[in-house]
N, C-alpha and C positions, 0 to 999 in steps of 0.2 A: 081747620081744622086745623092739627102741625105736622112734623112731619120728625119722621127717627134721625136727620139729619144735619134738620134747625137747630141742633146743643151744639155738633163739629163746624155748623158754620160763626156762629159765634166767638165760640169760642179760635178758630181763623182769625175771625176778625179784630179779634182785645188783642192776640200775637203780639206784639213786639220782632218777630224772625219770619212773616208771613212773606212765601211767594203767592204768585197767581194764582189762583180762583182757574180753574180745571174742570168740571163738572161734567159727564161724562156719563151715559146710560137708558137702555133703553130706552124707545114711543107713547108718550102718555102718563111718563109716572110720576109727572110731578115738579116737575128742572123746571120750569120756567115763570113754578108757583110755589118756589124754594126761595128765586133766586129776587121772585118782586119782593113776599113775609120782610127779607132780609133786608133788602132797600130801605121798605117801610117801617124797619121796625130801628133801623138807626136819619131814617127826616124828621121820628115823632120826635128822637128825644132831641132834635139841635131845637 
């Protein structure tokens, strides 16, 4: 499953001037899923 914000998170991760990430939103919209996918992507690329 892909989320619309996934590409934005990848761009944030690759940015040289990134700031700390705060992910806010309503309950049960996939915030944790999105962060877990980003982590798994980073972990698998190592």
